[in-house]
A tleap script that builds the chain and sets N, CA, C and O, in Angstrom:
source leaprc.protein.ff14SB
mol = sequence {
  NMET ILE THR LEU GLU ASN HIE LEU GLY THR
  ILE ASP ILE SER GLN ASN TYR PHE SER ASN
  LEU ILE GLY ASN ALA VAL SER SER CYS TYR
  GLY VAL ALA VAL MET VAL LYS ALA SER ALA
  THR GLN SER ILE ARG SER LEU ILE THR ARG
  ARG SER PHE ALA ASP ASP GLY ILE ARG VAL
  ARG SER VAL HIE ASP LYS LEU VAL VAL ASP
  LEU HIE ILE ALA VAL ILE TYR GLY MET ASN
  ILE SER ALA ILE SER SER SER ILE VAL ASN
  LYS VAL THR TYR THR VAL GLU LYS VAL THR
  GLY LEU GLU VAL LEU ARG VAL ASN VAL PHE
  VAL ASP ALA MET LYS GLY CGLU
}
set mol.1.N position { 17.201 113.107 50.248 }
set mol.1.CA position { 18.404 113.947 49.396 }
set mol.1.C position { 18.883 114.648 49.429 }
set mol.1.O position { 18.745 115.147 48.312 }
set mol.2.N position { 19.531 115.265 50.000 }
set mol.2.CA position { 20.457 116.390 50.323 }
set mol.2.C position { 21.580 115.826 49.349 }
set mol.2.O position { 21.983 114.665 49.416 }
set mol.3.N position { 22.120 116.920 48.289 }
set mol.3.CA position { 22.922 117.027 47.121 }
set mol.3.C position { 23.118 118.015 47.524 }
set mol.3.O position { 22.228 118.839 47.733 }
set mol.4.N position { 24.850 118.281 47.838 }
set mol.4.CA position { 26.019 119.393 48.117 }
set mol.4.C position { 27.664 119.308 46.453 }
set mol.4.O position { 28.469 118.433 46.133 }
set mol.5.N position { 27.439 120.387 46.050 }
set mol.5.CA position { 28.869 120.528 44.997 }
set mol.5.C position { 29.979 120.637 46.083 }
set mol.5.O position { 29.749 121.285 47.104 }
set mol.6.N position { 31.298 119.959 45.869 }
set mol.6.CA position { 32.054 120.795 45.492 }
set mol.6.C position { 33.628 120.930 45.507 }
set mol.6.O position { 33.204 121.932 44.932 }
set mol.7.N position { 34.149 120.939 45.532 }
set mol.7.CA position { 35.703 121.532 44.548 }
set mol.7.C position { 35.470 119.522 44.769 }
set mol.7.O position { 34.281 119.487 44.453 }
set mol.8.N position { 35.769 118.293 45.023 }
set mol.8.CA position { 35.578 117.117 44.911 }
set mol.8.C position { 34.752 116.721 44.142 }
set mol.8.O position { 35.005 116.238 43.039 }
set mol.9.N position { 33.523 116.891 44.682 }
set mol.9.CA position { 33.210 116.450 43.727 }
set mol.9.C position { 31.457 116.656 44.500 }
set mol.9.O position { 31.078 117.749 44.920 }
set mol.10.N position { 30.604 115.411 44.552 }
set mol.10.CA position { 29.206 115.458 44.971 }
set mol.10.C position { 29.008 115.037 46.050 }
set mol.10.O position { 29.902 114.349 46.543 }
set mol.11.N position { 28.144 115.210 46.595 }
set mol.11.CA position { 27.775 115.076 48.288 }
set mol.11.C position { 26.546 113.879 48.318 }
set mol.11.O position { 27.285 113.745 49.294 }
set mol.12.N position { 25.661 113.073 48.275 }
set mol.12.CA position { 24.636 112.966 48.493 }
set mol.12.C position { 24.347 112.077 49.683 }
set mol.12.O position { 24.306 110.853 49.565 }
set mol.13.N position { 24.053 112.994 51.368 }
set mol.13.CA position { 23.356 112.561 51.777 }
set mol.13.C position { 21.407 112.348 52.201 }
set mol.13.O position { 20.543 113.225 52.230 }
set mol.14.N position { 21.284 110.924 52.456 }
set mol.14.CA position { 19.066 110.864 52.842 }
set mol.14.C position { 18.524 111.564 53.774 }
set mol.14.O position { 18.919 111.622 54.938 }
set mol.15.N position { 17.530 112.168 53.274 }
set mol.15.CA position { 17.019 112.483 54.237 }
set mol.15.C position { 16.874 111.702 55.391 }
set mol.15.O position { 16.367 111.897 56.496 }
set mol.16.N position { 17.401 110.851 54.896 }
set mol.16.CA position { 16.419 109.520 56.420 }
set mol.16.C position { 17.859 108.909 57.769 }
set mol.16.O position { 17.726 108.335 58.850 }
set mol.17.N position { 19.376 109.481 56.863 }
set mol.17.CA position { 20.161 109.566 57.877 }
set mol.17.C position { 19.704 110.995 58.757 }
set mol.17.O position { 19.461 110.746 59.937 }
set mol.18.N position { 19.548 112.483 58.353 }
set mol.18.CA position { 19.828 113.329 58.417 }
set mol.18.C position { 18.488 113.154 59.950 }
set mol.18.O position { 18.041 114.294 60.082 }
set mol.19.N position { 18.104 112.629 60.540 }
set mol.19.CA position { 16.788 112.033 60.526 }
set mol.19.C position { 16.980 112.262 61.204 }
set mol.19.O position { 16.898 113.351 61.773 }
set mol.20.N position { 17.464 110.992 61.573 }
set mol.20.CA position { 18.381 109.856 62.741 }
set mol.20.C position { 19.301 110.865 62.986 }
set mol.20.O position { 18.686 111.930 63.026 }
set mol.21.N position { 20.141 110.980 63.114 }
set mol.21.CA position { 21.539 111.832 63.563 }
set mol.21.C position { 20.818 113.080 64.273 }
set mol.21.O position { 20.823 113.323 65.480 }
set mol.22.N position { 19.969 114.088 62.873 }
set mol.22.CA position { 20.091 114.881 64.430 }
set mol.22.C position { 18.183 114.232 65.869 }
set mol.22.O position { 17.990 114.499 67.056 }
set mol.23.N position { 17.495 113.575 65.069 }
set mol.23.CA position { 16.422 113.085 66.183 }
set mol.23.C position { 17.403 112.830 66.928 }
set mol.23.O position { 17.734 113.925 67.384 }
set mol.24.N position { 18.100 112.018 67.349 }
set mol.24.CA position { 19.090 111.590 68.847 }
set mol.24.C position { 19.947 112.970 68.935 }
set mol.24.O position { 20.330 112.956 70.105 }
set mol.25.N position { 20.480 114.209 68.307 }
set mol.25.CA position { 20.506 114.576 68.852 }
set mol.25.C position { 19.973 115.956 69.840 }
set mol.25.O position { 20.477 116.591 70.766 }
set mol.26.N position { 18.612 116.017 69.042 }
set mol.26.CA position { 18.006 116.777 69.501 }
set mol.26.C position { 17.252 115.522 71.120 }
set mol.26.O position { 17.994 115.832 72.052 }
set mol.27.N position { 16.568 114.788 71.483 }
set mol.27.CA position { 15.858 113.998 72.240 }
set mol.27.C position { 17.332 114.118 73.078 }
set mol.27.O position { 17.220 114.937 73.991 }
set mol.28.N position { 18.340 113.664 73.019 }
set mol.28.CA position { 19.364 113.429 74.289 }
set mol.28.C position { 19.279 115.034 75.034 }
set mol.28.O position { 19.490 115.102 76.245 }
set mol.29.N position { 19.005 116.131 74.354 }
set mol.29.CA position { 18.208 117.780 74.760 }
set mol.29.C position { 17.904 117.287 76.149 }
set mol.29.O position { 17.220 116.263 76.120 }
set mol.30.N position { 18.338 117.893 77.876 }
set mol.30.CA position { 17.841 118.143 78.139 }
set mol.30.C position { 16.326 118.914 78.698 }
set mol.30.O position { 16.801 120.045 78.595 }
set mol.31.N position { 15.298 119.106 79.060 }
set mol.31.CA position { 13.878 119.195 78.486 }
set mol.31.C position { 12.665 119.322 77.120 }
set mol.31.O position { 11.620 119.970 77.097 }
set mol.32.N position { 13.488 118.134 75.688 }
set mol.32.CA position { 12.221 118.417 74.836 }
set mol.32.C position { 12.000 116.505 75.780 }
set mol.32.O position { 12.537 115.537 76.318 }
set mol.33.N position { 10.714 117.206 75.307 }
set mol.33.CA position { 9.423 116.810 75.501 }
set mol.33.C position { 9.281 115.637 74.143 }
set mol.33.O position { 9.110 114.533 74.659 }
set mol.34.N position { 9.290 115.559 73.114 }
set mol.34.CA position { 9.031 114.781 72.163 }
set mol.34.C position { 9.297 115.927 70.848 }
set mol.34.O position { 9.076 117.128 71.004 }
set mol.35.N position { 9.785 115.362 69.591 }
set mol.35.CA position { 9.050 116.191 68.062 }
set mol.35.C position { 7.485 116.008 68.202 }
set mol.35.O position { 6.734 115.122 68.609 }
set mol.36.N position { 7.397 116.882 67.833 }
set mol.36.CA position { 6.582 117.292 66.856 }
set mol.36.C position { 6.026 116.928 65.183 }
set mol.36.O position { 6.915 116.656 64.375 }
set mol.37.N position { 4.820 116.929 64.779 }
set mol.37.CA position { 4.873 116.484 63.295 }
set mol.37.C position { 4.650 117.822 62.932 }
set mol.37.O position { 4.028 118.764 63.424 }
set mol.38.N position { 5.502 117.592 61.689 }
set mol.38.CA position { 6.243 119.422 61.524 }
set mol.38.C position { 5.151 119.958 60.580 }
set mol.38.O position { 4.639 121.074 60.495 }
set mol.39.N position { 4.819 118.027 59.428 }
set mol.39.CA position { 3.692 119.193 58.348 }
set mol.39.C position { 2.799 118.674 57.658 }
set mol.39.O position { 3.391 118.122 56.731 }
set mol.40.N position { 1.444 118.480 57.525 }
set mol.40.CA position { -0.016 117.694 56.951 }
set mol.40.C position { 0.661 115.879 56.902 }
set mol.40.O position { 0.820 114.863 57.579 }
set mol.41.N position { 0.804 116.317 55.928 }
set mol.41.CA position { 2.098 115.075 54.786 }
set mol.41.C position { 3.044 114.229 56.449 }
set mol.41.O position { 2.752 113.038 56.346 }
set mol.42.N position { 3.430 114.303 57.008 }
set mol.42.CA position { 3.379 113.351 58.585 }
set mol.42.C position { 2.393 113.616 59.765 }
set mol.42.O position { 2.025 113.024 60.779 }
set mol.43.N position { 2.225 114.424 59.331 }
set mol.43.CA position { 0.060 114.029 60.532 }
set mol.43.C position { -0.108 112.161 59.767 }
set mol.43.O position { -0.038 111.134 60.442 }
set mol.44.N position { -0.371 112.241 57.981 }
set mol.44.CA position { -1.871 111.969 58.149 }
set mol.44.C position { -0.880 110.651 57.485 }
set mol.44.O position { -1.525 109.964 56.693 }
set mol.45.N position { 0.710 110.159 57.707 }
set mol.45.CA position { 1.170 109.071 57.776 }
set mol.45.C position { 1.474 108.041 58.684 }
set mol.45.O position { 1.475 106.810 58.689 }
set mol.46.N position { 1.778 109.133 59.587 }
set mol.46.CA position { 1.695 108.676 61.158 }
set mol.46.C position { 0.010 107.828 61.556 }
set mol.46.O position { -0.278 106.720 62.007 }
set mol.47.N position { -0.843 109.087 61.084 }
set mol.47.CA position { -2.316 109.069 61.193 }
set mol.47.C position { -2.671 107.013 60.233 }
set mol.47.O position { -3.596 106.350 60.702 }
set mol.48.N position { -2.151 106.641 59.499 }
set mol.48.CA position { -1.977 105.315 58.367 }
set mol.48.C position { -2.089 104.797 59.188 }
set mol.48.O position { -2.901 104.185 59.881 }
set mol.49.N position { -0.802 105.183 59.067 }
set mol.49.CA position { 0.269 103.915 59.793 }
set mol.49.C position { -0.332 103.727 60.869 }
set mol.49.O position { -1.376 103.081 60.954 }
set mol.50.N position { 0.379 104.383 62.019 }
set mol.50.CA position { -0.278 104.358 63.995 }
set mol.50.C position { 0.387 104.151 64.093 }
set mol.50.O position { 0.337 103.526 65.152 }
set mol.51.N position { 1.789 104.134 63.603 }
set mol.51.CA position { 3.604 104.922 64.040 }
set mol.51.C position { 3.610 106.006 63.256 }
set mol.51.O position { 2.976 106.598 62.382 }
set mol.52.N position { 5.294 106.051 64.404 }
set mol.52.CA position { 5.876 107.159 64.520 }
set mol.52.C position { 7.174 107.240 63.193 }
set mol.52.O position { 8.096 106.634 62.648 }
set mol.53.N position { 6.592 108.155 63.218 }
set mol.53.CA position { 8.729 107.885 62.006 }
set mol.53.C position { 10.163 108.101 62.186 }
set mol.53.O position { 10.164 107.253 63.078 }
set mol.54.N position { 11.957 108.645 62.124 }
set mol.54.CA position { 12.587 108.375 62.517 }
set mol.54.C position { 12.264 111.145 62.746 }
set mol.54.O position { 12.426 111.903 63.703 }
set mol.55.N position { 11.764 111.413 61.094 }
set mol.55.CA position { 11.323 112.277 60.755 }
set mol.55.C position { 10.545 113.111 61.217 }
set mol.55.O position { 10.512 114.261 60.780 }
set mol.56.N position { 9.317 112.436 62.762 }
set mol.56.CA position { 8.887 113.896 62.535 }
set mol.56.C position { 9.743 114.712 63.379 }
set mol.56.O position { 10.595 114.575 64.257 }
set mol.57.N position { 9.075 115.724 62.656 }
set mol.57.CA position { 9.654 116.975 63.297 }
set mol.57.C position { 10.848 117.841 62.933 }
set mol.57.O position { 11.267 118.686 63.724 }
set mol.58.N position { 11.466 117.613 61.600 }
set mol.58.CA position { 13.117 117.645 60.813 }
set mol.58.C position { 12.550 117.998 59.815 }
set mol.58.O position { 11.498 117.496 59.421 }
set mol.59.N position { 13.231 119.023 59.189 }
set mol.59.CA position { 13.285 119.363 58.101 }
set mol.59.C position { 14.598 120.147 57.903 }
set mol.59.O position { 14.995 121.191 58.422 }
set mol.60.N position { 15.302 119.094 56.738 }
set mol.60.CA position { 17.053 120.073 56.874 }
set mol.60.C position { 16.702 120.445 55.063 }
set mol.60.O position { 15.915 119.990 54.233 }
set mol.61.N position { 17.271 121.014 55.062 }
set mol.61.CA position { 17.810 120.961 53.355 }
set mol.61.C position { 18.655 122.287 52.989 }
set mol.61.O position { 18.687 123.156 53.861 }
set mol.62.N position { 19.223 122.482 51.989 }
set mol.62.CA position { 20.216 123.384 51.407 }
set mol.62.C position { 20.292 124.648 51.173 }
set mol.62.O position { 19.655 125.064 50.205 }
set mol.63.N position { 20.884 125.364 51.779 }
set mol.63.CA position { 20.771 126.955 51.544 }
set mol.63.C position { 22.662 127.327 50.500 }
set mol.63.O position { 23.687 127.295 51.181 }
set mol.64.N position { 22.735 127.536 49.418 }
set mol.64.CA position { 24.305 127.801 48.731 }
set mol.64.C position { 25.558 126.860 49.601 }
set mol.64.O position { 26.714 127.142 49.916 }
set mol.65.N position { 24.654 125.553 49.817 }
set mol.65.CA position { 25.901 124.299 50.074 }
set mol.65.C position { 26.182 124.558 51.884 }
set mol.65.O position { 27.241 124.496 52.509 }
set mol.66.N position { 25.304 124.747 52.187 }
set mol.66.CA position { 25.018 125.328 53.589 }
set mol.66.C position { 23.440 124.229 53.705 }
set mol.66.O position { 22.543 123.955 52.908 }
set mol.67.N position { 23.880 123.681 55.768 }
set mol.67.CA position { 22.112 123.295 55.789 }
set mol.67.C position { 21.314 124.201 56.677 }
set mol.67.O position { 21.824 124.661 57.699 }
set mol.68.N position { 20.112 124.469 56.335 }
set mol.68.CA position { 18.966 124.755 57.146 }
set mol.68.C position { 18.856 123.751 57.973 }
set mol.68.O position { 18.265 122.837 57.399 }
set mol.69.N position { 19.254 123.369 59.474 }
set mol.69.CA position { 17.895 122.499 60.429 }
set mol.69.C position { 16.420 123.213 60.643 }
set mol.69.O position { 16.566 124.410 60.891 }
set mol.70.N position { 15.411 122.906 60.621 }
set mol.70.CA position { 14.162 122.974 61.201 }
set mol.70.C position { 13.918 122.392 62.018 }
set mol.70.O position { 13.862 121.194 61.740 }
set mol.71.N position { 13.685 122.669 63.162 }
set mol.71.CA position { 12.705 121.441 63.528 }
set mol.71.C position { 11.701 121.218 64.651 }
set mol.71.O position { 11.221 122.337 64.828 }
set mol.72.N position { 11.306 120.639 65.237 }
set mol.72.CA position { 9.957 121.036 65.659 }
set mol.72.C position { 9.273 120.180 67.597 }
set mol.72.O position { 8.453 119.291 67.365 }
set mol.73.N position { 9.369 120.254 68.181 }
set mol.73.CA position { 9.333 120.354 69.498 }
set mol.73.C position { 8.020 120.545 70.191 }
set mol.73.O position { 6.960 121.163 70.091 }
set mol.74.N position { 8.585 119.779 70.864 }
set mol.74.CA position { 7.663 120.066 72.617 }
set mol.74.C position { 8.390 119.972 73.891 }
set mol.74.O position { 9.357 119.222 74.023 }
set mol.75.N position { 7.949 120.708 74.811 }
set mol.75.CA position { 8.780 120.316 75.928 }
set mol.75.C position { 8.534 120.535 77.542 }
set mol.75.O position { 7.737 121.074 78.310 }
set mol.76.N position { 9.079 120.186 77.544 }
set mol.76.CA position { 8.152 119.942 79.158 }
set mol.76.C position { 8.071 121.030 79.855 }
set mol.76.O position { 9.041 121.781 79.958 }
set mol.77.N position { 6.497 121.359 80.640 }
set mol.77.CA position { 6.445 122.316 81.743 }
set mol.77.C position { 7.161 123.238 82.264 }
set mol.77.O position { 8.043 122.531 81.776 }
set mol.78.N position { 7.482 123.766 82.567 }
set mol.78.CA position { 8.053 124.472 83.195 }
set mol.78.C position { 9.724 125.047 83.015 }
set mol.78.O position { 10.483 125.854 83.552 }
set mol.79.N position { 9.720 123.873 81.687 }
set mol.79.CA position { 11.163 124.181 81.883 }
set mol.79.C position { 11.291 125.769 80.597 }
set mol.79.O position { 10.638 126.175 79.635 }
set mol.80.N position { 12.742 126.277 81.487 }
set mol.80.CA position { 13.373 127.909 80.162 }
set mol.80.C position { 13.746 127.441 78.853 }
set mol.80.O position { 14.785 126.871 78.519 }
set mol.81.N position { 12.230 127.934 77.802 }
set mol.81.CA position { 12.145 127.518 76.756 }
set mol.81.C position { 13.998 128.301 76.532 }
set mol.81.O position { 15.000 127.753 76.993 }
set mol.82.N position { 14.014 129.307 75.934 }
set mol.82.CA position { 15.598 129.855 75.319 }
set mol.82.C position { 16.640 128.806 76.060 }
set mol.82.O position { 17.208 128.129 75.203 }
set mol.83.N position { 16.954 128.556 77.073 }
set mol.83.CA position { 17.635 127.200 77.078 }
set mol.83.C position { 17.807 126.512 76.920 }
set mol.83.O position { 18.956 126.096 76.769 }
set mol.84.N position { 16.365 125.597 76.800 }
set mol.84.CA position { 16.183 124.577 75.778 }
set mol.84.C position { 15.919 124.870 74.300 }
set mol.84.O position { 15.326 124.025 73.629 }
set mol.85.N position { 16.358 126.115 73.711 }
set mol.85.CA position { 16.601 126.170 72.466 }
set mol.85.C position { 17.596 126.628 72.055 }
set mol.85.O position { 17.935 126.593 70.873 }
set mol.86.N position { 18.244 127.147 72.998 }
set mol.86.CA position { 19.775 127.078 72.652 }
set mol.86.C position { 20.358 126.036 72.871 }
set mol.86.O position { 21.036 125.861 71.858 }
set mol.87.N position { 20.563 125.080 73.667 }
set mol.87.CA position { 20.909 123.275 73.723 }
set mol.87.C position { 20.987 122.826 72.433 }
set mol.87.O position { 21.901 122.259 71.834 }
set mol.88.N position { 19.805 123.190 72.069 }
set mol.88.CA position { 19.302 121.975 70.982 }
set mol.88.C position { 19.849 122.863 69.600 }
set mol.88.O position { 20.097 121.991 68.766 }
set mol.89.N position { 20.095 123.986 69.097 }
set mol.89.CA position { 20.938 124.768 68.353 }
set mol.89.C position { 22.557 124.660 68.592 }
set mol.89.O position { 23.101 124.442 67.510 }
set mol.90.N position { 23.683 124.760 69.885 }
set mol.90.CA position { 24.365 124.272 69.565 }
set mol.90.C position { 24.425 122.590 69.592 }
set mol.90.O position { 25.390 122.109 68.997 }
set mol.91.N position { 23.872 122.036 69.966 }
set mol.91.CA position { 23.757 120.288 69.677 }
set mol.91.C position { 23.849 120.400 68.586 }
set mol.91.O position { 25.021 120.564 68.248 }
set mol.92.N position { 23.140 120.397 67.772 }
set mol.92.CA position { 22.561 120.401 66.197 }
set mol.92.C position { 23.787 120.770 65.571 }
set mol.92.O position { 24.576 119.983 65.047 }
set mol.93.N position { 23.889 121.830 65.640 }
set mol.93.CA position { 25.174 122.107 64.825 }
set mol.93.C position { 26.300 121.866 65.380 }
set mol.93.O position { 27.039 121.896 64.396 }
set mol.94.N position { 27.036 121.621 66.367 }
set mol.94.CA position { 28.478 121.289 66.790 }
set mol.94.C position { 28.033 118.874 66.516 }
set mol.94.O position { 28.965 118.071 66.541 }
set mol.95.N position { 26.917 118.538 66.364 }
set mol.95.CA position { 26.733 117.062 65.975 }
set mol.95.C position { 26.617 116.941 64.397 }
set mol.95.O position { 27.157 116.030 63.769 }
set mol.96.N position { 25.874 117.927 63.830 }
set mol.96.CA position { 26.052 117.350 62.727 }
set mol.96.C position { 27.418 117.820 61.428 }
set mol.96.O position { 27.719 117.514 60.274 }
set mol.97.N position { 27.932 118.767 62.576 }
set mol.97.CA position { 29.491 119.548 61.207 }
set mol.97.C position { 30.233 117.867 61.742 }
set mol.97.O position { 30.865 117.210 60.915 }
set mol.98.N position { 30.099 117.526 62.713 }
set mol.98.CA position { 31.240 116.891 63.247 }
set mol.98.C position { 31.650 116.074 62.771 }
set mol.98.O position { 32.820 115.771 62.536 }
set mol.99.N position { 30.083 115.271 62.417 }
set mol.99.CA position { 29.500 113.725 61.501 }
set mol.99.C position { 29.815 114.021 60.660 }
set mol.99.O position { 30.925 113.506 60.527 }
set mol.100.N position { 29.474 114.894 59.397 }
set mol.100.CA position { 28.815 114.658 58.440 }
set mol.100.C position { 30.217 115.968 57.709 }
set mol.100.O position { 30.642 115.740 56.577 }
set mol.101.N position { 30.753 117.188 58.479 }
set mol.101.CA position { 31.989 117.673 57.597 }
set mol.101.C position { 31.563 119.340 56.625 }
set mol.101.O position { 32.281 120.179 56.082 }
set mol.102.N position { 30.212 119.220 56.774 }
set mol.102.CA position { 29.258 119.979 56.422 }
set mol.102.C position { 28.603 120.692 57.069 }
set mol.102.O position { 27.873 120.346 57.998 }
set mol.103.N position { 28.871 122.366 56.447 }
set mol.103.CA position { 28.362 123.277 57.693 }
set mol.103.C position { 26.805 123.486 57.831 }
set mol.103.O position { 25.919 123.086 57.077 }
set mol.104.N position { 26.698 124.283 59.097 }
set mol.104.CA position { 25.173 124.027 59.289 }
set mol.104.C position { 25.316 126.314 59.328 }
set mol.104.O position { 26.007 127.053 60.030 }
set mol.105.N position { 24.453 126.570 58.390 }
set mol.105.CA position { 24.464 127.902 57.894 }
set mol.105.C position { 23.123 128.314 58.920 }
set mol.105.O position { 23.355 129.522 58.979 }
set mol.106.N position { 22.178 128.172 59.563 }
set mol.106.CA position { 21.140 127.957 60.392 }
set mol.106.C position { 20.375 125.821 61.680 }
set mol.106.O position { 20.390 124.592 61.614 }
set mol.107.N position { 19.957 126.868 62.454 }
set mol.107.CA position { 19.324 125.431 63.295 }
set mol.107.C position { 18.139 127.153 64.116 }
set mol.107.O position { 18.230 128.164 64.813 }
set mol.108.N position { 16.779 125.957 62.950 }
set mol.108.CA position { 15.188 126.808 63.310 }
set mol.108.C position { 14.846 126.263 64.563 }
set mol.108.O position { 15.031 125.046 64.570 }
set mol.109.N position { 14.349 126.782 65.790 }
set mol.109.CA position { 13.844 126.175 66.885 }
set mol.109.C position { 12.518 126.345 67.021 }
set mol.109.O position { 12.230 127.415 67.556 }
set mol.110.N position { 11.211 125.360 66.590 }
set mol.110.CA position { 10.530 126.083 66.900 }
set mol.110.C position { 9.176 125.359 67.710 }
set mol.110.O position { 8.435 124.469 67.293 }
set mol.111.N position { 9.147 126.147 69.125 }
set mol.111.CA position { 8.274 124.994 70.428 }
set mol.111.C position { 7.116 125.141 70.096 }
set mol.111.O position { 6.456 126.180 70.105 }
set mol.112.N position { 6.581 123.322 69.550 }
set mol.112.CA position { 5.036 123.600 69.543 }
set mol.112.C position { 4.187 123.551 70.292 }
set mol.112.O position { 3.024 123.792 69.967 }
set mol.113.N position { 4.763 123.036 72.199 }
set mol.113.CA position { 3.357 122.188 72.867 }
set mol.113.C position { 4.323 122.344 73.987 }
set mol.113.O position { 5.524 122.611 73.934 }
set mol.114.N position { 3.515 122.113 75.064 }
set mol.114.CA position { 4.464 121.741 76.435 }
set mol.114.C position { 3.698 120.550 76.955 }
set mol.114.O position { 2.543 120.255 76.649 }
set mol.115.N position { 4.632 119.796 77.919 }
set mol.115.CA position { 4.437 118.742 78.364 }
set mol.115.C position { 4.115 118.967 79.499 }
set mol.115.O position { 4.595 120.000 79.967 }
set mol.116.N position { 3.215 118.154 80.394 }
set mol.116.CA position { 3.767 117.659 81.815 }
set mol.116.C position { 4.753 116.649 81.723 }
set mol.116.O position { 5.063 116.232 80.607 }
set mol.117.N position { 5.522 116.004 83.185 }
set mol.117.CA position { 6.410 115.298 83.461 }
set mol.117.C position { 5.350 114.633 83.445 }
set mol.117.O position { 5.373 113.429 83.699 }
savepdb mol mol.pdb
quit
């Protein structure tokens, strides 16, 4: 749960909501093969249940009433990683700020793997 306070009151947004919102934005970017599990907890959960979850590869936290988003992805082999990362940063920042009205401080994109088409 992300909790932010402003002059109007408290805003609580679930991690699941952010995961779905950001996951859809990232997967629509050209060159992204899949989201990669970002932590041991996500990996173990997927091994036990044998399925993937919306928050795979996504971590959202608040820092000084602004959002910091960490993304772990695998890209398609042969694609320009810099262009893909820039596209993801712009798309996620725009989507989150437009839909939630909350400011995004930073989007960190970690390319963990390359996949063939």
